[in-house]
C-alpha positions, 0 to 999 in steps of 0.5 A: 500500500505504501508503494502505491501512495509513494508512486501516486505522490511522486507522479503528482509531483512530476506533473506539478513541476512540469507545469511550474516551469515557464515555456521556452522563448521562441523568436521568428526568423522572418516576420509574418507582418512588417508593420512599417509597410502595409501589406496591400502595397503589393496588391493592385488597386481595383478600377475606380468605377468599382469602388462605389459598388463595393462600398454598398456591397452586402452578401447575396447581391450580384454586381454586373460590371464590364469586368464581369459579375461580382457575386458577393459572398460576405463582408468583414473587417480584416485583422488589419482593420480594413473593410473587405468583401469576399466574392466570386467573379465570373467572366463577362458574357462573350460578345459583350461590347463594353467588356474589359478583362482583368489580367492575369485572369486566374488572379481575379476570376473564380471563386473565393476572391477578396478585395479590401478598402484602404482609405477610399480605394479598393485593392484585390487581395491575392489568395495566400494559398492555391487550391487543393484538389483534396488528394495528397501529393505523392 
């Protein structure tokens, strides 16, 4: 019986000592965000004729433009404090006289695209990661 009590006491002390030591200090070699340079500097500003539409966007609406149809999925505030929209952008109908295309098309057209507002202008936010088909690479 004494052995069980001793083992229980010893195990309890081991657990308590593990919780009483501070975690190791960890530093990053590369910062994720450079506070001196806004992250949208590398982003492209969207044409000014879209800004008024984006300012009034809300989930569920479709905005028909000469660049294509913006289907607004959601609006949100980014971690940097910018007003943003998530949307799907489809190409304008073929044969449309006034159509204009964004280039490169794979950056702008497709599902789950993002745009954010800084001051009065809107900029496109490039996807951080590419699409995954769900399978693992071998």
